[in-house]
C-alpha positions as CSV (number, residue, x, y, z in Angstrom):
1,M,0.0,0.0,0.0
2,K,1.2,3.5,-0.8
3,K,3.0,5.1,2.1
4,L,1.1,7.9,3.8
5,V,3.3,10.9,4.2
6,S,1.1,13.1,6.3
7,V,0.8,11.7,9.8
8,L,-2.0,14.0,10.6
9,L,-4.0,13.2,7.5
10,A,-3.5,9.5,7.9
11,A,-4.6,9.7,11.5
12,G,-7.7,11.5,10.4
13,L,-8.4,8.7,8.0
14,V,-8.2,6.2,10.8
15,A,-10.6,8.1,12.9
16,S,-13.1,8.5,10.1
17,M,-12.9,4.9,9.1
18,T,-13.4,3.8,12.7
19,A,-16.4,6.1,13.0
20,C,-18.2,4.9,9.8
21,G,-16.6,1.5,9.2
22,G,-19.5,-0.7,10.2
23,G,-22.1,1.7,11.7
24,D,-23.8,0.3,14.8
25,K,-22.3,-3.2,15.3
26,K,-25.3,-4.3,17.5
27,E,-27.6,-6.6,15.5
28,S,-31.4,-6.6,15.8
29,A,-32.7,-9.9,17.2
30,A,-34.9,-10.2,14.2
31,A,-32.1,-9.7,11.6
32,P,-31.7,-12.7,9.2
33,A,-28.6,-14.8,9.8
34,E,-27.1,-14.0,6.3
35,T,-27.5,-10.3,7.0
36,T,-25.7,-10.6,10.3
37,A,-22.9,-12.6,8.6
38,A,-22.5,-10.1,5.9
39,A,-22.3,-7.3,8.4
40,A,-19.7,-9.2,10.3
41,E,-17.6,-9.7,7.2
42,T,-17.9,-6.0,6.4
43,T,-16.8,-5.1,9.9
44,K,-13.8,-7.5,9.6
45,A,-12.8,-5.9,6.3
46,D,-13.0,-2.4,7.7
47,E,-11.0,-3.5,10.7
48,K,-8.3,-4.9,8.5
49,E,-8.2,-1.8,6.4
50,T,-8.0,0.3,9.6
51,E,-5.1,-1.8,10.8
52,K,-3.3,-1.2,7.4
53,V,-3.8,2.5,7.7
54,T,-2.6,2.5,11.3
55,E,0.5,0.6,10.3
56,A,1.1,3.2,7.6
57,V,0.7,6.0,10.0
58,T,3.1,4.3,12.4
59,E,5.6,3.8,9.6
60,A,5.3,7.4,8.4
61,A,5.7,8.7,11.9
62,K,8.8,6.5,12.4
63,D,10.3,7.7,9.1
64,L,9.8,11.3,10.3
65,A,11.2,10.7,13.7
66,D,14.2,8.8,12.2
67,A,14.8,11.5,9.5
68,G,16.9,13.7,11.8
69,E,16.6,17.4,12.6
70,I,15.6,19.9,10.0
71,S,16.8,23.6,10.1
72,V,14.4,26.6,9.8
73,L,16.1,29.9,9.1
74,Y,14.1,33.1,9.5
75,Y,15.3,36.4,8.1
76,T,14.5,38.0,11.5
77,Y,12.4,37.1,14.5
78,G,11.5,40.8,14.8
79,D,9.0,40.8,11.8
80,T,5.5,40.4,13.2
81,Y,4.2,38.4,10.2
82,I,7.2,36.2,10.2
83,S,6.8,35.6,13.9
84,S,3.2,34.4,13.2
85,V,4.6,32.0,10.5
86,R,7.2,30.8,13.0
87,S,4.6,30.0,15.7
88,A,2.3,28.2,13.2
89,L,5.2,26.2,11.7
90,D,6.6,25.2,15.1
91,A,3.2,23.9,16.0
92,A,2.8,22.0,12.7
93,L,6.2,20.4,12.9
94,D,5.6,19.5,16.6
95,K,2.3,17.9,15.7
96,A,3.9,15.9,12.9
97,G,6.7,14.7,15.1
98,I,9.4,16.4,13.0
99,K,12.5,17.5,14.9
100,Y,13.7,21.0,14.0
101,Q,16.0,23.9,15.0
102,D,15.0,27.5,14.4
103,Y,17.6,30.2,13.5
104,D,17.3,34.0,13.7
105,S,19.4,35.5,10.9
106,N,18.7,39.0,12.4
107,N,18.4,40.6,8.9
108,S,21.9,39.6,7.9
109,Q,22.6,37.5,4.8
110,T,26.1,36.8,6.0
111,T,24.8,35.5,9.3
112,Q,22.2,33.4,7.5
113,T,24.7,31.8,5.1
114,E,26.9,31.0,8.0
115,Q,23.9,29.4,9.8
116,V,23.2,27.3,6.7
117,S,26.8,26.0,6.7
118,T,26.6,25.3,10.4
119,A,23.3,23.4,10.0
120,I,24.8,21.3,7.1
121,A,27.9,20.5,9.2
122,K,25.6,19.3,12.0
123,G,23.9,16.9,9.6
124,T,20.6,18.7,8.9
125,S,18.1,16.7,6.9
126,L,16.4,19.6,5.2
127,L,16.7,23.4,5.1
128,V,13.7,25.7,5.3
129,V,14.9,29.2,4.4
130,N,13.2,32.6,4.7
131,L,15.9,34.4,2.7
132,V,17.4,37.7,3.9
133,D,18.6,39.1,0.7
134,S,16.0,38.7,-2.0
135,G,17.2,41.6,-4.1
136,S,19.4,39.3,-6.3
137,D,19.8,35.6,-6.9
138,D,23.3,35.4,-5.4
139,A,22.3,34.5,-1.8
140,A,19.8,31.8,-2.9
141,K,22.2,30.4,-5.4
142,N,24.9,30.1,-2.7
143,I,22.5,28.3,-0.4
144,I,21.4,25.9,-3.2
145,E,25.0,25.1,-3.9
146,L,25.8,24.3,-0.3
147,A,22.7,22.1,0.0
148,K,23.1,20.4,-3.4
149,A,26.6,19.2,-2.5
150,Q,25.1,17.2,0.3
151,S,21.8,16.3,-1.5
152,I,19.8,18.2,1.2
153,P,16.3,19.5,0.2
154,V,15.6,23.2,0.4
155,I,12.3,24.9,0.9
156,F,12.5,28.6,0.4
157,F,9.5,30.6,1.7
158,N,7.9,34.0,1.9
159,R,10.7,36.2,0.4
160,S,10.9,35.6,-3.3
161,V,13.4,33.4,-5.0
162,S,13.4,33.2,-8.8
163,E,12.2,30.2,-10.8
164,E,15.6,29.9,-12.4
165,V,17.3,29.4,-9.1
166,V,14.8,27.0,-7.6
167,S,14.3,24.9,-10.7
168,A,18.1,24.4,-11.0
169,Y,17.9,21.9,-8.1
170,D,15.4,19.0,-8.2
171,K,15.2,19.1,-4.4
172,A,14.2,22.7,-4.0
173,V,10.8,24.5,-3.9
174,F,9.4,27.9,-3.0
175,V,6.3,28.5,-0.8
176,G,5.1,32.0,-1.0
177,T,2.4,34.2,-2.6
178,D,1.6,35.7,-5.9
179,Y,3.0,38.9,-4.5
180,E,1.7,41.1,-7.3
181,M,-1.8,40.0,-6.3
182,A,-1.4,41.7,-2.9
183,G,-0.8,45.0,-4.5
184,H,-3.7,44.6,-6.9
185,M,-6.1,43.6,-4.1
186,Q,-4.9,46.4,-1.9
187,G,-5.3,49.0,-4.7
188,E,-8.8,47.8,-5.5
189,M,-9.8,47.9,-1.9
190,I,-8.4,51.4,-1.5
191,G,-10.0,52.7,-4.7
192,E,-13.5,51.3,-3.7
193,Y,-13.2,52.8,-0.2
194,L,-12.3,56.2,-1.5
195,V,-15.1,56.3,-4.1
196,E,-17.6,55.5,-1.3
197,N,-16.1,58.0,1.1
198,Y,-14.5,60.6,-1.1
199,D,-15.9,63.8,0.3
200,T,-15.0,62.7,3.9
201,V,-11.5,61.7,3.0
202,D,-10.8,64.9,0.9
203,L,-10.2,67.1,3.9
204,N,-9.2,70.2,2.0
205,G,-11.9,69.8,-0.6
206,D,-9.6,70.2,-3.6
207,G,-11.0,67.2,-5.4
208,Q,-7.9,65.1,-5.1
209,I,-6.6,62.7,-2.4
210,S,-3.1,63.3,-1.0
211,Y,-1.4,60.1,0.1
212,V,1.9,58.7,1.5
213,M,3.3,55.3,0.5
214,F,5.5,53.4,2.9
215,K,7.7,50.9,1.1
216,G,9.3,48.1,3.2
217,Q,12.6,47.5,1.5
218,E,14.4,48.5,-1.7
219,G,15.0,45.7,-4.1
220,N,12.4,43.4,-2.5
221,A,10.0,42.0,-5.1
222,E,7.0,42.1,-2.7
223,A,7.7,45.7,-1.8
224,I,8.1,46.7,-5.4
225,A,4.8,45.1,-6.5
226,R,2.8,46.4,-3.6
227,T,4.2,49.9,-4.0
228,Q,3.3,50.0,-7.7
229,F,-0.1,48.3,-7.8
230,G,-1.4,49.6,-4.5
231,Q,-1.3,53.1,-6.1
232,E,-2.0,52.2,-9.7
233,D,-5.0,50.0,-9.1
234,A,-6.5,52.5,-6.7
235,D,-6.2,55.1,-9.5
236,K,-7.9,52.9,-12.0
237,V,-10.9,52.6,-9.7
238,L,-10.9,56.4,-9.0
239,E,-10.7,57.3,-12.7
240,A,-13.5,54.8,-13.6
241,A,-15.6,56.7,-11.1
242,G,-14.7,60.1,-12.7
243,K,-12.3,61.1,-9.9
244,K,-8.7,62.4,-10.1
245,P,-5.8,60.0,-9.5
246,L,-4.0,60.0,-6.1
247,A,-1.4,62.7,-5.5
248,F,1.7,61.9,-3.5
249,Y,1.9,64.4,-0.7
250,D,5.4,65.6,-1.5
251,A,5.7,66.7,-5.2
252,S,9.5,66.8,-4.9
253,N,9.7,63.1,-4.2
254,T,9.8,61.5,-7.6
255,N,9.9,58.0,-6.2
256,K,6.5,58.5,-4.6
257,Y,7.3,56.4,-1.6
258,L,9.3,56.4,1.6
259,V,11.4,53.3,2.4
260,D,12.4,51.7,5.7
261,Q,16.2,52.3,5.4
262,G,16.8,49.4,7.8
263,G,14.9,47.0,5.5
264,L,12.8,45.8,8.4
265,W,9.3,47.0,7.3
266,S,9.1,48.4,10.8
267,A,6.5,50.3,12.7
268,A,9.2,52.6,14.2
269,A,10.3,53.7,10.7
270,A,6.7,54.6,9.7
271,T,6.1,56.4,13.0
272,E,9.2,58.5,12.5
273,Y,8.4,59.4,8.9
274,M,4.8,60.2,9.7
275,Q,5.6,62.4,12.7
276,T,8.0,64.4,10.5
277,I,5.4,64.7,7.7
278,L,2.7,65.9,10.2
279,S,5.0,68.7,11.4
280,Q,4.7,70.3,7.9
281,Y,1.7,68.8,6.2
282,S,-1.5,69.5,8.2
283,E,-5.1,70.6,8.0
284,A,-3.9,74.0,9.3
285,N,-1.6,74.3,6.3
286,N,-4.4,73.0,4.0
287,N,-2.1,70.2,2.8
288,M,-2.8,67.3,5.1
289,V,-2.0,63.8,4.1
290,E,-5.4,62.2,3.5
291,L,-4.5,58.6,2.9
292,V,-1.8,56.2,4.1
293,I,-0.8,53.1,2.1
294,A,1.7,50.7,3.7
295,N,3.4,47.6,2.3
296,N,2.8,45.7,5.5
297,D,0.7,46.0,8.7
298,E,3.7,47.0,10.9
299,M,4.3,50.2,9.0
300,A,0.5,50.8,8.9
301,I,0.4,50.5,12.7
302,G,3.4,52.8,13.0
303,S,1.6,55.4,11.0
304,V,-1.5,55.1,13.1
305,T,0.6,55.7,16.2
306,A,1.9,59.0,14.7
307,L,-1.6,60.0,13.6
308,Q,-3.0,59.4,17.1
309,N,-0.1,61.4,18.6
310,A,-1.3,64.3,16.4
311,G,-5.0,63.8,17.5
312,Y,-6.3,61.7,14.6
313,N,-7.6,58.2,14.4
314,K,-9.2,58.3,17.8
315,E,-12.7,57.9,19.0
316,G,-14.6,61.0,18.0
317,A,-11.7,62.4,15.9
318,T,-11.0,62.7,12.2
319,V,-9.8,59.3,10.8
320,I,-7.1,59.3,8.1
321,P,-7.7,55.9,6.2
322,V,-4.7,53.6,6.7
323,F,-4.3,50.4,4.7
324,G,-1.7,47.6,5.1
325,V,-0.9,44.0,4.2
326,D,-0.7,40.8,6.3
327,A,-3.8,40.9,8.5
328,T,-1.7,40.5,11.7
329,D,-3.6,40.3,15.0
330,A,-2.6,43.9,15.8
331,A,-4.0,45.1,12.4
332,K,-7.2,43.3,13.0
333,D,-7.6,44.8,16.4
334,A,-6.9,48.3,14.9
335,I,-9.5,47.8,12.2
336,A,-12.0,46.6,14.8
337,A,-11.2,49.8,16.8
338,G,-11.6,52.0,13.7
339,T,-8.1,53.3,13.8
340,M,-7.0,51.4,10.7
341,T,-9.2,50.8,7.6
342,G,-8.2,47.6,5.8
343,T,-5.5,45.1,5.1
344,I,-4.7,42.1,2.8
345,K,-4.6,38.8,4.6
346,Q,-1.4,36.8,4.1
347,D,-2.2,33.4,5.5
348,A,0.6,32.6,8.0
349,E,-1.0,29.3,9.1
350,G,-1.7,28.2,5.5
351,M,1.9,28.9,4.6
352,A,3.2,27.0,7.7
353,N,1.0,24.0,7.1
354,T,2.1,23.8,3.4
355,I,5.8,24.0,4.5
356,A,5.2,21.2,7.0
357,Q,3.5,19.0,4.5
358,I,6.3,19.4,1.9
359,T,8.8,18.8,4.6
360,A,7.1,15.5,5.5
361,N,7.0,14.6,1.8
362,Y,10.7,15.1,1.4
363,L,11.6,13.2,4.5
364,T,9.5,10.2,3.5
365,S,10.5,10.3,-0.2
366,A,6.9,11.0,-1.3
367,E,5.9,13.3,-4.2
368,T,6.9,16.8,-3.4
369,F,3.5,18.3,-3.5
370,E,1.5,15.4,-2.2
371,G,-1.2,16.7,0.1
372,V,-0.9,20.2,-1.1
373,D,-3.9,21.9,-2.8
374,A,-3.2,21.5,-6.5
375,A,-4.9,24.8,-7.3
376,N,-2.0,26.5,-5.5
377,V,0.8,24.7,-7.2
378,V,2.7,26.4,-9.9
379,G,4.6,24.0,-12.2
380,T,7.1,21.8,-10.4
381,W,8.8,24.6,-8.3
382,R,6.3,26.7,-6.4
383,V,3.2,26.9,-4.2
384,N,1.2,30.2,-3.9
385,I,-0.8,30.7,-0.7
386,P,-3.9,32.8,-1.6
387,Y,-4.5,36.3,-0.3
388,A,-7.8,37.8,0.9
389,M,-9.1,41.3,1.6
390,Y,-9.8,42.1,5.2
391,T,-11.8,45.1,6.5
392,G,-13.3,43.5,9.6
393,E,-16.6,42.8,7.9
394,E,-15.9,39.1,7.0
């Protein structure tokens, strides 16, 4: 019988088969003998099949336990979304009985590459890598070369790695998102909100919405796409409704974004930027920023902090709409409180469970994407975890 690679899935099969295998095993006193005999044979068959599945579960669990420790490398523990992935992945690996060691690369590619070498020297069975430097292929190529030399599988996740790099090694995959989609969805959500609330948002009544864009990191594919499409797609919705396109608050800034120079997509960076902006751009000066677009929820929350310090986004006060990406717990709370307007859900638990499933597949020599939703699989190299809009109304 084909080996079951997902211990959790197989265990679920055992439970369901036990529950429905023979129905109520008590026989009616009036039941014909042949009916009773047939029911008994069915029950025996079900019990034998349950035993087979149980053996397969035990075998798969033993394979995972004997596979040795895997290594999970995070670009930083300090990122709120990544922390949620880490918590979910730790739980999924624990539940599957997979031994693992987590590493904090502290936003240093040099540190992460050294950690990879250390993990390989310790005999790691598999590498799960949240790449630090996604601005070029060099870091990912280097990790692939180190792993390939020892025939160690690699699962990159969250921070983009090119198809060329991943496909060059038959034991490598990428688990992430269609990052352009986050920008498109955010832009659509912003545009629709503005059309419905235009006069309220247009504080100075000039017929155009002034905005600030917080970009997480230069060279990062996700940040680039969100920065572009969050604004462009909002403009498309506005123009279709006969409204003017968005206007970046600072006409002298040709980039039309502010970047976290530390590359951490941090709340602190957004708070600092926003406080500086509000010292010059205000309702009193008739040039107030009327919309905040952030590439992630941390920067969105940081901007909310600065706005609240200036008297906005509080109960009974004027609310400047703020949009982010990730749907972190803090962002959901802010949306529920009315201090933040919307976000795009990036499914941390879905990403973690997919990584855990592929890990189990590699460790038990199953098909790479067995147990993964086929609708999310791209070719032979990638899985995209779907996004969803979140405004607190779901």
